[in-house]
N, C-alpha and C positions, 0 to 999 in steps of 0.2 A: 504494500500500499504506500509505503514511503517513496518507493521508486516512482509509482504512478503520480504522486503529488509533485515530486521534483520535476518529473517530465512535463507535467501540465504547466508548472511555473516557468519552466524553460521555454515552452512554446509560447505562452503569453508574453513573456519578456521579449522574445524574438519578434513577435508581431508588433509590439509597441515600438521596437527599434526601427522596424521597416515601414512605419506609417507615421511620418511627421505630421504635426498639427496643421500645417498649411496644406498638405496633401489631403488630409481628411476633410478640411473645409471645402476644398475644390470639388472633391467627390460628392459631398453633401449638396452643394449648389448644382452640380450637374444632374443629380437624380431628382431634382424638383421638376424636371421636364419629362420624366419617364414614369411608367407605372411602378409603384413602390413594391408590389408583390405579384409575381407571375408564377405559374406552374405548368410544366410540360412533362411528357413521359409516355410510357407504354404499359398497358396492362394486357395480359394474355393468358392463355391456357393451352395445354397440350395433353392429349389422351392417346396412349399407345397400348396395343395388345398384340400378343404373339403366341403361336402355338407350334410345337415341334414334336413329332412323334418319337424322336430319338432322345428327347430329354437332355439336350446338350448344355442347357443353362446359359445360352448366350444372352438372352434378354429375360427380363421379368415378364411373366405372362400377362400382367396388367399393371399399368402405372398411370397416374394422373398428377399434373403439375399445374399450379396457378401462381402467377407472379405479378409483381408491379415494380416498375422502374420509373421513378419520378424525379424531377429536378425543380426545386424551388428557387427563385431568384428574388432576394430581398435587398433592394437598394444596391444592386450590383454584386451582392454576395451570392455565389452559386452554391446550393446545398443539394447535392444528389442524394437519393435515398432509394434502397432496394428492399423489396419485401418478397420473401419466398413464402406465399401463403399456405400452399398445400403441396406436399410431396409424398405420395403414398404409393404402395405397390401391392401386389397380390399376396405378399407374405402375411399381411394382416387383413386385407380386403375390407378395410374400415377407414374412415376419416377421423377416427378418435385420437390419433397421435400424429397430426401433421407437423412438419418442421416449420419453424418460424425464424427467419433471420432479418435483421434490420441493420442498415448502415447509412450513415450520413457522411457526405464528403463536401463540405463547404469550401469555397475558394475565394481568395481575396487578393487581387493583384498577382504576386508571384508566390503566394502561400496557398497550400492545400492542406486541409485538416481531415482526419479520419476518425470516425466514431462508429463503434459496432464491429461488424464483420468486414474485414478489408484485407488487402494484400499490397505489398510493395516489392521493389527489387533493388537490392544493394550490390550484390556480388555473387558470382557463380559458386564461390566456395565458402561464403558466410551465410547469407540470407538471399533467396532468389524466388519469392513469390508464394510461399506457403501462407494460407489464410490464417489470420488471427482474429480473436474477439478482444477489442480493447480500444486504445486511443493512439493516434499518431499524427505526425505533421511533416510536411516537406516544404522547403523553400528553394526555388529555382531562380537564381540570379544569373547575371551575365558572367561574373567572375568568381562567384562563390555560391555553393549549393550545399544543403545539408538536409537531413531528415532523420526521424526516429519513431519508434513505437514502443508500447508496453501492452502486453495482453496475454492471452492464452492460446496455444496451438491446438490443444484439445482439452476437453473436460473429462472428469472422472466418470467412467462408464464401463459397462460390460456389453459386449456385442456378440451377435451370432456369427459363427463361421461355417456352419453346415447348411448347405442349400436344401430347401424342401423340394423333393423330386416330383411333387404333384403339380398338374396344371391348374389353371385358375378355376375351371368348372368343378374339378374334383375337390379342390380346397373349399370352395363355397358349399358343396354338398356336405362335406365332412364337418364344416362349421355348424350347419343346421342340426347335424346329428350329434354334435358335441364330441367329435373325434379328432380334435386338433392337438392331442398330446404327443407332439413330435419332439424327440430328444435332440437338443442342440449342444454343441460343444461351445462353451463360453470362455472368453479370455478378456482380461480387464485392460483398461487404459487408465493410467494415473492422469491427474490434471497436470498439464505441462505449462509452466509459466515461462515467458520469454520477453526479452527486451533487446533491441538492436538499434544501431544508429550508423550513419555514414556522413562523411564530410568531403566535398570535392573543391579543390582550389584550381582556378584557371578557366580559360574559355573552353567552348565546346570542341575547339580544334586541338588544344593542348591543355591537359589537366592531369591531376593526380587525385585519386579518390581513395579515402581510408574508410574501412567499415569494420564493425565487430558485432557479434551476437553472443548472448548468454541465454541458455535454456536449461531448465532443471525440472524434473518430475517431483511432484509433491506426494510423497508416499503416505502422508496422513489423509489423503483425499479418498483412500479406499480402506475398507476393513482389513485388519491384519491377516485374516485367513486367505486373502488373495496373494500375499507375497511372503508370508512367514511359514516356517515348517516346524512342527512340534512332533518330536519322536513319540510322545505319549498320547497324542490326539491324531488319530488317523483320518479324521474328518477334514483336517486342513490339507491344503494342496501341497505337493512336493515343490520346494522352492525352485529347483532347476527347471521345472516344467511350467512355471508361471512367469508373469511379467516382472521385470526388474526396473527400478527407477534409474534414470539416466541423467547425466549432466554434461553440458558442453559449453566450451568457450572457444569461438572461432574468430580469427583475425584475418582481414583481407586488405590488399593494396592493389589498385588498378591504375595503370598509366596509359594515356592516349596522346600520341605526339604526331603532328603533321609537319613534314618538311617540305616547304613549297607547295606546289600543286600536284606533285607526283609521287610522294613517298609518304606512307602511313606506317606507324609502328604502334602496336598495342601489347601490353603485358598485364597479366592477371595472376596474382599470387595469393595463396591461402595457407593458413596454419590452423590446426584444430587440436585443442586439448579435449579429450573425450573420456568419460568415465562410464562404462557399461553397466555398473551396479553401484548405486550410492550407498548401499548397506555395507560395503566393504570398509575396513578400517582406514583411517587417515594415513597417508604415506609419511614416513619419517626416515631420513637417510642417517646411517651411522658410519663413522669412520673419521677421516682427517678433515683438512680444510675444505676440500671439495664438497664433502657432505654438509659442512656448515653453511657454505654458500648456497647449496641447493635448498636446504631447510629455510634459509632466510628468504629466498625467492618464493617458496611455497607460502611462507607466512605473509608475504606482500600480497599475494593473491587471496588468502583466506580472510585477512582482516577486513577489507571492504566487501567481502562476500562476492568477489568476482568469480572465483572458482576454488573448489576444494579438492586438491589432488588426493587420490586414494590408491590403494593397492589395485592394480589392474588398469589404472589410467594410462592413456597412450597419447603421444604427441606425433602428429602426422602432418605432411606437407603435400601441396598440389599447386599446379600452375600451368599456364599456357601463354603462348606468344604468337603474334601475327605480324608479318611484314608484307605490305602491299605496294607494288610498283605499278603505276599507271602512266604509261606513255602512249597515248592514242596513236594507232588503233589497237595497241597491244597492252594487256593488263596481266600481271603475274602476282600470285599470292603464295606465301610459304607459312605453314603453321606447325606448331609443336605443342604437345600437351603431355603432362605426366601427372599421375595420381598414385600416391603411395598406397600400399595395401592397408585396408581397414580405415582409410580416411573417412571420417564421419562428421557431418554437420547436421544438427537437428533441424536446421532451417534451410537446407539445400538438398537437392537430389538431382539425378539425371546424368551421372558420369560413371564411366567404367573405372573400377579400382584395380590397383596393382598392374597398371599398364601405362605404356607411353605410346604416343601416336605421332607420326611424321606425315605431313600432308602438303600438297602443292596443286596449283591450278594456273593454267595459262589460257587466255581467251584472246581472240583477235577477230576483228571484222575486216573483210577484204572486198575488193572489186565494187567500190562505191556502196558499201553496206548491202550487197546482195548475197554475200556468203559469210558465214560465221563458223569459226572453228574453236573448239574447246577441248582441252586436255586436263584431266583430273587424275589424281592418284593419292593414295594414302597407305601407310604401313603401320600396323599396330602389333606390338609385342608385349606380352605380359611376363609375369614372374619377376618383378623388380626386386623382390626380397630374396630371391634364389631359394625359396622354401617350398615351392610347388613340386609335385612329383614330376611334371613335365612342363616345358615352355611351349606356348603356342604362338604362332605368328600368322597374321592374316593381311593380305594386301589386295587392294582393289584399284583397278586402272580403267579409265573411261576416256574414249575419244568420240566426240560428236561433231557432225558436220551438217550444216543446213544451208541450202542454196536455192535461190529464186531465179528462174529463167523468165524474164519478162513479168507480166501480170498474171499469167494463167498457169504456169508450171512451177512446181516446187519439188525438192528432193531433201529428205532427211535420212541421215545415216548415223547409227549409234552402235558402238562396239564397247563391250565391257568384259573384263577378265578379273576373276577373283581367285587368288591362290591361298592355300591353307598348307602350313607346314608345322611340323612338331619336332621339338629338340629336347635334348636331355635337361632334366631338372635335378631334384634330389636323386632320382633314379635314372638309370641308363636304359634308354628305349631299345628293345630289340629291333634290328633293322627291318625284319619282315613284317612288323605291325605298325611301323611309323607312318603317320599320316603325311602324305605329300600329294596333293591333287590340285587341279586347276579347272575352272569352269569358264568357258567361252560363250559369249552371247553376241549375236550380230543382228541388228534390225535395219532393214532398208524400206523406206516408205516414200514412194513417189506420189504426187497428186496433180490433178489437172482440173481447172475450173473453167467451165464454158458459160459465158454470159450471153444468153439470148433474151427472150422475154422474161425468163426466170433464171436464177443462178443454179447451175448444175455442177456438182463437185464429184469427181471420180478419184478414187484412191486405191493403191495397191500396197500390200505389205508383205515382206519376207522376213522370217526370223529363223536363225540357226542357233541352237543351244547345245553345247557339248560339255559333259562333265567327264573328265579324264583322270584316272589314277596314274600318277607318275612313279609310284613305288612298284617296280617290276618284281620284287620279291613276294608280293602278296598274291601268290598263286591260288586260284580258285575263288578269290574274293574280289577280283578286279572288275567290278560291274560298271564298266564305262557306258554312259548313256548319251545318245545323240538324238535330238529332236529337231525336226524341221517343220515349219508351218508356213502357210500361204493364205493370203486373204484378199478379198475384193470388196470395196465399199462404194456406195452411191448415195448422194444427198441431193435434195431439190427442195426449193421454197417457192410455192405457187402464191405470189403476192396477191393476185386477184381473188383467190379463194381463201387467203389467210391460212393456208395449209402447208406444212412441211413434212416430208417423208424421208425415211432413210432405210437402207437395207444393207446387210453385210453377210458375207459367207467366208468361213475360215476352215481350213483343212490342216490337220497336224499329224505327223507320223513320228513316233518315238520307238527307238530300238536299242536293245542291249543284248548281252549274251544270254540273258534270262528270259526275256519275253519281247513281244512287239505290241505296240498299242497305236491305234490310229482313231481319229475322231472327225466328224463333220459337224460344224456349227452354223446354224442359220438364224439370223436375228433381223428383226424389223421393227420400226416404230413410226408413230404418227403423232403430230401435235397440231391442234386446231384452235385458233383464236375465235371463240364464239362472239366476244364483244371486244372491240378495239377502239376505244374512244379516249379523249384527252383525260377525262376524269375517272375512267373505269376500264379495266381489262379483265376478261374472264377467259381462261384457256384450259384445255384438257389434253391429256396425252395417254398413249397406250403403247406397250412394248411387249414383244413376244420373243423368246429365245428357245430354240430347240437344238439339242445336241445328241448325236448318235455316235457311240463308241464301240470299238471291237478290241478285245484284249485276248491275246493268245500267248501261251508260254511255249518257248522253243524246245525242240526235242534233241538237237545236236549239241549236248552238253557233256563236259567231262564228269567223272564220278565226283570230284571235289566240288564242282559247281552245283551238281544235283544235290549234294549233301547240304550245301549252304542254303540253296533255294528251299529245300524241305524244312530246314530249321526256321528260316524266316516266315514260311507259310504257317507253321505251327504257332509262331509268336503272334500272328494277327488273326489266328483263329480260322484259317482256311487250309483245306487239304491241297497238297501239291497236285496239279493236274495240267495236262496239255490240252484240255478241252478249250474250245473257243467260247468266249462270253460276248454277248451283244447287249448293250444297254441304251435306253432312250431316256433322256432327261429333258424336262420342260419347265420353263419359268415364265410367268406373266405378271405384268404390273399395269395398273391404271390409276390415274390421279387427276386432280384438278387444282387450279389456284385462282384466287380472286384478289384484286387490288381496286379499292374504291377511294378516290380522292386522296390517295397516299396516307389514308388514316386506317382503313379497315383492310386487314390482310388475312386471308384464310387459305388453307390448303389441306388436302386429304389424299391418301393413297391406300390402295389395297394390293398386296403382293402375295402371290401363290407360287410355290415352286415345289418340284418333285424331282429329286436327284436319285439316280440308281447307282448301285455298286460303289458306295463310298467306303473308304477305310479311314476311320477317324480314331486317333489315339489308340492304335492297336486293335480296334474292334471293327469287324466288317458289318456294315449296315447295308442290307439289301436295297431298301427304299427309305429315302428320307424325305418326308413331307413338311414343308415349312409354310406358315401363314402369318402374315403381319398386317396390321392396320394402324393408321396414324391419322388423327384429326388435330389441327392446330389453328388457333385464332389469336389475333393481336389487334389492339386498338391504340393508335397514337393520337395524343391530344396536346393542345396548348391553350391556356386561358389566362385571363387576368383576374386575380382574386380581389385586388384593390386597385381601382383606377385613379389616375391623377385627375384632380378637379381643375377644370378650366378657370383661369383667372379672368 
């Protein structure tokens, strides 16, 4: 609470410094000629429903959302507010427990204030956009910028982790019969309190930005049985199988420097002190002068309650750098990134740990901007701490070419190669099982546009995909796969009829030493504008996709290859067979959308699909039927709550 009061005082003091009395007087005089209070925003709702006979849990069987986003403007102060009125799903099939969120974001000149549920972005390695419930403020000046917040990342709660495998209709019928006693596995969340701040000095072209984050779990926010273990009381949870309170102090520094008009350099560094279990004893070093210095440093962190080092606490580093050279018509970029193993910031996510990545890009426009060339590549290697059993390396390389020949003919070419290699780590890899493979992909897409009374577009596409095992010692398991596909597309827009049509045909052939697979795919769609006026548009669309595939296992195989194929067949629940299988899959979708005076927006769609012979997560599904429905409506408004009186 003290930190919250100090932060509010800091924000208010900063606001007073940024608003001189003369400026406030000028603003007051200016607002005498405008409406004192206006409100604008959007309210809307969305209802979705889905059903799948395979129970894949991709989507909730039923969900309903109602929301309101409004902005109040009081004498030039902008106050955005968001309301999440209803957010329910088929798990409860009831509106009795809707979620409710509220946030205000008033702005004044270069200040922005946050109240309620909000998010901000400071650094990739300290705090980068996780939602918090609390208060915050940002100031964005020309030479100086800063911001901070105090709040909760999450509240103390228990939540369900086991999915209910019943569909919506079955759930409703069980509810009426009182049969909803489904066992769930529960796992708790402590209340996690956090505060963070950043400060940037310099212009937008050249600046240095410092940031920090402190987050800690409040173990008193849950009953002790959620995190304590008592040998005499078997009703309590085993400690190692339950949640543990965490604490984190993360520091970051970011630099952005522009040299002239052609050179840009960026660097982003992060350091994190992380404690995975706050119940561990406080760390204390023993020994000579070095231990005394370490204990003194830890005391400097403990005294202001910035961070409490404990046994098990870890210090880790991460960073990245970018160099861009732009000399038209050529631009080049070099990047580097490293993240040490177990680098953890409770306010940041989205990066691979224990790895370093090198990347590069070169792009150029040629022939009076009628041709464009782009070269991309990156190489990632893990096992920075040399403690993994094996070291993995992945490289990706891309070349793309786009060319326009006049106004009617275009050509796009894309080549991509992905390499995967495995090297020794703690263990030495036997050469006959070491991963060493490459995947090639080539796409060639010419197009032609014919302009007569209507626009006719013809397109062709060719794709070659090859996965090749480069380890020649893996006899009997070298399943190289080559896939080729061809396609033809046509589009036309009939302006007089307000109708657009398209049709596509694709054929693919995939072969390996184990089997051959080919498929034919035919798709078509239509869109019709029922109403096309200045203040109203109403359109509908329909699309149909049909795919026919033939899968056959080859007979001319070695004994080792047959043995491996038989093993893989048992793993996915199918018997090894050389019989040919033929499957037909169909998918259809219809929908409509309405826009009236840019205020009323509505849309709906119904999609039905039936896929045959799917292999999903090791399980063979003969027929997979999926049905989805969505209805959405939103209303945008703007009104004056208090009008200025005429003099």
